[in-house]
C-alpha positions in Angstrom: -13.6 15.7 21.3 -16.6 16.3 23.6 -16.3 16.8 27.3 -15.0 13.9 29.3 -15.0 15.2 32.9 -13.4 17.7 35.2 -12.0 16.8 38.6 -9.2 16.0 39.5 -7.9 18.1 36.7 -4.5 18.3 34.9 -3.7 21.8 33.7 -2.9 22.2 30.0 0.8 22.1 29.2 2.4 25.4 28.1 3.8 25.2 24.6 5.8 27.8 22.7 3.7 30.4 21.0 3.3 29.9 17.2 2.1 32.5 14.7 -1.7 32.7 14.7 -3.3 31.5 11.5 -5.0 34.1 9.2 -8.7 34.7 9.8 -10.1 32.7 6.9 -13.5 33.8 5.5 -16.0 31.0 6.2 -17.0 30.7 2.5 -13.3 30.3 1.4 -12.7 27.7 4.1 -15.9 25.8 3.1 -15.0 25.8 -0.6 -11.5 24.6 0.2 -12.8 21.8 2.3 -15.4 20.7 -0.3 -12.9 20.7 -3.1 -10.3 18.8 -1.1 -12.8 16.1 -0.1 -14.1 15.9 -3.7 -10.7 15.7 -5.2 -10.8 12.0 -6.0 -14.2 12.4 -7.7 -13.0 15.4 -9.7 -10.0 13.4 -11.0 -12.3 10.4 -11.9 -14.7 12.7 -13.8 -11.8 14.4 -15.5 -10.2 11.2 -16.8 -10.9 11.0 -20.5 -12.2 14.5 -20.7 -9.3 16.8 -19.8 -5.6 16.3 -19.5 -3.8 15.9 -16.2 -2.3 19.4 -16.5 -5.7 20.9 -15.7 -6.0 18.9 -12.5 -2.4 19.8 -11.7 -3.5 23.4 -11.8 -6.4 22.6 -9.5 -3.9 21.1 -7.1 -1.8 24.2 -7.3 -4.8 26.3 -6.4 -5.5 24.0 -3.4 -1.8 24.2 -2.2 -1.6 28.0 -2.6 -5.0 28.4 -0.8 -3.7 26.3 2.1 -0.5 28.3 2.2 -2.4 31.6 2.2 -4.8 30.8 5.0 -2.2 29.6 7.4 1.1 30.9 8.8 2.1 27.7 10.5 5.3 26.2 9.2 3.9 22.7 9.2 1.1 23.4 6.8 3.3 25.5 4.6 5.6 22.5 4.2 2.5 20.4 3.4 1.4 22.9 0.7 5.0 22.8 -0.7 4.8 19.0 -1.1 1.4 19.3 -2.8 3.0 21.8 -5.2 5.7 19.2 -6.0 3.1 16.6 -6.9 1.3 19.2 -9.1 4.6 20.2 -10.8 5.4 16.5 -11.5 1.9 15.9 -12.9 2.0 19.1 -15.0 5.5 18.7 -16.4 5.2 15.0 -17.2 1.5 15.3 -18.2 0.8 12.3 -16.1 -1.9 11.2 -13.7 0.2 9.2 -11.3 1.6 12.1 -9.3 -1.8 13.7 -9.0 -3.3 10.4 -7.7 -0.8 10.4 -4.9 -2.4 13.5 -3.3 -4.7 11.5 -0.9 -1.6 9.6 0.3 0.1 12.9 0.9 -2.8 14.1 3.0 -2.6 11.0 5.1 1.1 11.4 5.5 0.7 15.0 6.6 -2.0 14.1 9.1 0.1 11.2 10.5 3.1 13.6 10.9 0.9 16.1 12.7 -0.6 13.6 15.1 2.7 11.7 15.7 4.8 14.8 16.4 2.2 15.9 18.9 2.8 12.7 20.9 6.5 13.8 21.4 6.0 17.5 21.4 2.6 17.6 23.1 0.0 18.0 24.0 -1.4 15.3 21.7 -3.9 16.5 19.0 -6.9 14.7 20.7 -6.0 16.4 24.0 -5.9 19.8 22.4 -9.4 19.2 20.9 -10.7 18.0 24.2 -9.5 21.1 26.0 -11.3 23.3 23.6 -14.5 22.1 25.4 -13.0 21.4 28.8 -9.7 23.2 29.7 -9.2 21.3 32.9 -9.1 17.6 32.1 -8.7 14.8 34.7 -5.6 12.7 34.5 -7.5 9.7 33.2 -8.9 11.8 30.3 -5.4 13.0 29.4 -4.2 9.3 29.2 -7.3 8.5 27.1 -6.7 11.4 24.6 -3.2 10.2 24.1 -4.4 6.7 23.2 -6.9 8.2 20.8 -4.1 10.2 19.1 -2.1 6.9 18.8 -5.1 5.2 17.2 -5.5 7.9 14.6 -1.8 7.6 13.8 -2.3 4.0 13.0 -5.3 4.8 10.9 -3.4 7.3 8.8 -0.6 4.8 8.3 -3.0 2.1 7.0 -5.1 4.5 5.0 -2.1 6.1 3.5 -0.6 2.8 2.5 -3.8 1.8 0.8 -4.0 5.2 -0.9 -0.5 4.6 -2.3 -1.4 1.1 -3.5 -4.5 2.2 -5.3 -2.6 5.1 -6.9 0.2 2.9 -8.2 -1.3 -0.4 -9.0 -5.1 -0.2 -9.0 -7.5 1.0 -11.8 -8.6 4.6 -11.8 -12.1 3.5 -10.7 -10.8 1.6 -7.7 -8.6 4.5 -6.8 -11.5 6.9 -6.9 -13.8 4.6 -5.1 -11.4 4.0 -2.2 -10.1 7.5 -1.8 -13.3 9.2 -2.5 -15.7 7.0 -0.5 -14.4 4.0 1.3 -11.7 5.9 3.2 -14.2 8.6 4.3 -16.6 5.8 5.5 -13.7 4.2 7.4 -12.9 7.5 9.0 -16.6 8.0 10.0 -16.7 4.5 11.5 -13.6 5.2 13.6 -15.0 8.5 14.8 -18.3 6.8 15.7 -16.5 4.0 17.5 -14.4 6.5 19.4 -17.5 8.4 20.5 -19.0 5.2 21.9 -15.8 4.3 23.8 -15.5 7.9 25.0 -19.0 7.6 26.6 -17.9 4.5 28.6 -14.6 6.2 29.6 -16.6 9.3 30.8 -18.9 7.1 32.8 -16.0 5.2 34.4 -14.2 8.4 35.3 -17.4 9.8 36.8 -18.0 6.7 38.9 -14.4 6.7 40.1 -14.7 10.4 41.1 -17.9 9.8 43.0 -16.4 6.8 44.8 -13.3 8.9 45.8 -15.5 11.7 47.0 -17.6 9.2 49.1 -14.5 7.7 50.6 -13.0 11.1 51.4 -16.3 12.1 53.1 -16.3 8.9 55.1 -12.8 9.5 56.3 -13.6 13.0 57.4 -17.0 12.1 58.8 
């Protein structure tokens, strides 16, 4: 999240300290990100050329890499769930469990964003405070709404991912999870950026009006 504004500011909430993640080499982090994003395309290309057990091994590598680069319990659980899908695909020599990985990713992200609403601060607020530690109250409310919108997106996107994995053709599954879902995410991010600009302008105008009124009262 880019800056929204500063005054009047709400200090960040204090949350219990959690173990710091490992310092990940940038190259490893980049490779992990690229392979994760390309996973649907990799599965699509592999169909008819290699058996599902090979892709199950790839998923094992992704899960173990995620477990290695983080010490946070939440992501360790997510890596464990990915290992379960990989084990099901490997032992059964079936594609269906492996095609559920994008749905698992959406479920994990939904859980992350949703739990942050109850055990804050919300994810969007945390990201905003990386650029501006002292957020105005209106910006805090806005970041909470943004987090809620992303929760809804992950629910819808995850449901479609499940549907394409269970009932659609492999081509449809790869097209949606490897292209359309990313495009939808980009559109949501772009739309939020436009809305954020309007919110920032509104907060700035309100702050100027309050300052002018305060000056008039003391003038």
